[in-house]
N, C-alpha and C positions, 0 to 999 in steps of 0.2 A: 524356463525360467520360472522360479517361485513365487507365488504370492501374496506378499505382503499384508498385510493384514491386524490395524491395529485398532483392538478395543477399549470401546472407549462407557466405563462400567462403577457407576459409585461403591456399589458395594461391594466388599471382600469374597464370599463366596459366591455371591452370582459370578463376580469378575473368573474366580479359579476355576470356573464351571465352562464358562466361555470358550477360554483359554485354552479348555484341556480337551475340549471339540475340537476345538478350532486345528487344533494340532494334530485332528487325525484324519485329516480331511487332506485328499492326495496334493501334493506342490503347494500347500499352502503352508506360510513361517505367518504366526502369531509374532507380535512385536512389545515387549513389556504395557500393559493394557495403562490408560493413563483412565484419574478419579473421579474429575469435575470434569466444566464445559471450558474454563479456565483453561486449565493443563492443554487438554485435549486443542484447542486453539494455539496456546503459545509453542507446541510443539510441532502442530503444521504448519506454522512462520516461521518459523528456523529453520526449519527441511526445506521448504519453499523456497526461503533466502540462499539456501545453496543450488537447488536445480531441482524442475520438475519431478526430474526423474528419481530424488531420495523423496519426493511422498510417498504413504502407502496405496496404494491403490486402491485401498478398501478398509473404510471405515465404518466395525460396527458400535452403531448406536443405544446402548440399554435404555428402555423408557422412565429408568428410576433414576438416570442422569442427572447433575443438576449442576449448582444454584439456577441453569438455563434450564426451561421447558426442550424437554427432545427434539422437538418438531421445529422452532425457534434456532438450534443449534444446527440441525441440520440445515439450516434455511442458510444462514450462515458460512457452515463447510461450503456449501455448492454454489457459493456465491461467490467465493477467496479462494477454492479451489477448484475448480470445477473439473479437474482430471482425477478427481476422487472421487470413486463411489461409494455412496451410502447405503447401508444398509440398516433399518429401524429393526429390534430386537423388544416385541410388547406381548402383554395378554390380553392383547385388544385386538385379532384380528377380523373386524368389526369394515365390510367393504365403506363405511364413513372415515372411520383413522387408515387405512389404506391412501382413500382420495385424497389425503389431507397431507401424509407423506409423503406422496409422488408430488401432489403441489407446491409442498414444502422444495422439493428437491432431491425426496430418496430413490436411490434404483431401487429400492426391494424392500421386499417386510418379511421378518421371520420372525413365526407363533412363538410363543413359550404354551407348554416347558421346549427346551431343542430338541428338536429330528434332526439325525444326522443327513437322513436323505436332502429335508426340505433347507437344510444351511446348505448343504455339498451342493445341493443345484444353483440356491440362489447367489451362492459365490461363485461360482463356475458362472454362469451370465453376467455377473457384476464387474467381473475381471477382466471377462472380454471387452465388455462396455468400456472399462477403463484406460487398454490398451489400446483402443479405437479412438478415443479421445488421443492418445497421448501421441499418437500417429500424427494425426491432424494437427496439434498444435506443433508438431516437429516439422510441421508444412505452412508454416505464416500464418496458421488459422490467428483471426481476432478475437481470443479470447483471453484475459487476464490471466497468469499465470504466477503471477510472482507474490510475493508476501502481504501485499495490499499499502494502500498507501499510509502514510502517516495524518493520524487525525488530530488537529488542537482544538482545543474548547476553550470560551473564552466568556467568564462568568463573574458577572458585577456585585462586590458585597452588597451595595444598596443600588437605586437608581440614580446618575449623570456620576457614578465613579470612573467611568471613560473605556466602560467595556468595548463597544463597537468602535470606537477610534484606533482602538489597538488590536481587534479582531481588523482591519481594514487591511492598519497597516505593515500586521504580523504578514496577512496577508498576498501586501503587496510586494513585499520584501521577498519572498519566496517565485512567485512567479516573477518579478525582475532577476533573481537568480539564474531562473531556465526551469526552474520545475513547475511542471502543469501543476495548478493551483485550484482551487475550487473554493469559494467564499459563500459560507450559507445563515442566514437571518432567519434564527430559530428559536428569534422574542418573537414569539408568532404573534402578538395580540400589537405588540407597539416597539415594534424592528425598524430603525432607523434607518438602514444600511444604503435601502433607494436613494432615501435626500441625501446622504454624504457624497453619495456616486450621481446624485442630479440622471437617475434613472428613470424611462417611462417603460413600463412593461403591462405582459398580458398575464401570463402562470408565474406561478408561485411556490413553493412545498406544497401546498396543498394538492395541486394537481397530481403530483405522486402518492395521496396519502392512502388510497383506494385501489391502488395496481398492487397488488400481491409478485408478480413478476415483472421490476425492474428491467427493460433489456437497454442498453447502451442506444438505440436511439427513442425509446421512450422516455429517456435522464437527457438525452441530449432538446430534445423539444421542447423538457421542463424550465432547461439552463436561457440564463439570457448571457450572450457572451459581451464581456464591455471591452471600452477601449487600451483598455489597458492589460485584454489578455485574460483575464481570470474571468472564471466561470460562476457566475451567480447564481445561487438560488434565494430569492427573497422571500420575505413574508410576505401572509396577503393583504393587499389593500383592505378588505375587510377584516377587522380584525376578531370579532368573534368566528369568523371560517378556522380561527387556530384551533378550536377545539377539535376538527378533524382530524387532526397529527398527532394519533395515541403513539404509546412509547412505543408499540411492534412497529409501529409504523415508522416513527423517526429509527428506531433499529434497520429498517429494510433501510432506510431513501442513505445512512447513514456509511450499509456497507457497501449499495450499489453506486457511491460516491470514491468510496477510498477505494473499487475495483478499477474507475477509469480514473482518477489524480493521485500523483505524486504525494501532495500537499490540501489537505481536506480540515478549511478553518471555519467555527462554528461559531458565529456569535449568540450566546444561551440569553443574554438579557439578564436579570436581577431576580424574576418571580422565575419559581419552582414551578416545572408542568411536568408531567408523563415524561414529552417530548424532550423536553433539557434535563430532567435526570437522566433519560434512558443515556444520552450522546454523552455524557459530562461520566457515563460507566462506560462506554466503550473506548473512549478517547485515554490515546496513547500519552498525551499529556492535556491535563487540566491545567487552567489558569483561573483566580481568581485575582478582580481587580480591587483594589483598596487604595484611598488617599489616607494617607495619615492623621487622622482626625480622633479624636473618642469616637464620634456615633459609626461610623464608617470600622473603624476597626472591631466596632463590639458589636456589627452587623457581620463583619468578614467571619468573628467566632461564631456566633450565630449558625450562619450556615457552612462551614467546615464543620459541625456539631451533629446540624442535620445532615447533612449528607453521609455520615460517618452512622448516624444511628439507622437511617435507612438503607444502608449498605451499597451506598453507592460510589462513595468513596472514604478512603481513609484519608486522615489528616496527613502523614505522610508520603501521602501519593500527591497530596497536592500542592503549588508554588501558589504563592500570594508574589503581584507586581505589584509595585507601590506606584502611584501617578501620585502625580503635582505634588511632589519631593524637594524639598528646600532644606538645607542646613540648619535653618534658623530654628524650622519644628519640633517640639519637644518631644513628639513620637517617628521615633526613627528604625528604618529596617530590622534591626537584630530585636525591639524591642516586640516588633510585629511579629516574628518569628515565635521568640515566648510565648503569646499570645497566644495562638492561632496555632501554635505546633505543628508548623507548615515547613514545607522549603520555604523560603524569597528567593525574589531573582536577584541574582547579582546588577543587574540593569535595572536601576531606579528612571521614574520617568519623568520629567523637570517641570517643577511650575511656570509657564509659560501660554495663557491661554490668548494674547494678543497677538504673538507670531500665528496662530489658528485658525485667530476670529473670522479672517477674511476668509480663509477654503472654506470652513466652514459653512458661514452664511451665505455662502455661491453654492456649495454643495458640491466644491470641488478639491474634497480631501487630497485626491490622486494628485493632485498637482502640488501638493504642499513644497515649500521649497526647500532644495537639501541640505541647506545649510542652519534649517530648523533646528534646535536643540531638541526638541520633542521627538522629532522624525528621524534624526539620527540616533536616538536613543532606543526608538521603539526597533527600527531598523539592526541598532545593536541587540536587542532582546530578544531578535529574529536569528542572528548569530550564534546569540549565547543558547538558544532552545536547540540547535539544531539543524533547523527548518529551512536554510539556505543553501542551494549549491556552493560550496564550497570552488575554490578556483582551481585550475591546474595543479596540482603538487601543492595545494593549500590543505592546511586544519579544516575539519570539518570541527563544527560547533559540539563540546563534548553534550550529554544528555545530564538534567539536574537531578540530583537528587531529589525524588516524589516521580520521577516521569518516568513511569511503566516499560512505555515500548511496545507492547503489546496485547490487546482486548481483555478487558475483566470484567469477568460478564457477575459479578456480586448482584444477585437479583434483589429490586425495590419492590418493598412487602409492602409499603403508602405510600402517602404520597400527601407532604405538607404542607399551607401555604399557600 
């Protein structure tokens, strides 16, 4: 059986050179190369959604792939597609880089300029490894093999816009529909999910920050299992410890969660940090919650522009959720769409805090009455986003404009605010 090899090379000349040499290897079947990290992950996700057997046995990652650095990309591929062997092609064949590549999940390293003998030897070894892993997966090994769970981030245009309540209710709706769901408090300094759900906890997202290989067991130890069935990964009780969660740590944590849960909802708060920026960048669906008033809408516009400047996310890939909406307000969703340049969710959340106050004060928002118009709207939003499991024979919620449906890895070059 031929060995399918997917090259990921940013430079066109280098890509031709790699493909030419791969074509000369015995039993090798190079597939059309991809030019950046986004295309690579999107291609693998599409193939994995069909079957693990559709995935190439080997991915060859060139050191100059972008926009995500090669080692971070290798870690992402290794976490999400464990049946794919990754080979790093690099001009730096030092022991330090070799060790870092192995730690990231690479199965081999080949030095530039490419040598036929070295490349052939490494491809053969990695192909044998990949075949062995797939044989193991075929016998029910406890390894995630799918395209990955759906990641939804919820950010606030400003403090008090309602991002936390929105994130909680979306997660509850997904869990209640039968999807395994994780709810993450990525508002690392001021997160309130634990208070909203009346949870006493010992471990938090910080406990995963320094771990380079987040295994299912390690992840399970950090997660709090709520009475509703939600898996909670909470913000630290000491807000200053939130700085320990770097953007790189956030990527690893989100990737690990994506590999274990069907739906991952992250409350990113209203303040931009490296961790929350990484989460929004990786999200399949990024929501921005605003209220229909001048101050909040201006804040939403500033946030959208900042995300675009920092290459975190484009405006058209962001969906605004209008909270505390009423027909009497001067600012209506179509105007917010024009001002922000984003998609706007078709479901607006009504202004009815009185029905929320008791549940919020008691820290029991998961027990909000089903007759609540706010709960009905937020669970309807979950259906609109397609994160709830459709009834048998029912219709899955369609994706909104601005929902990418796969990881986008545009590199954040700086952090504001």
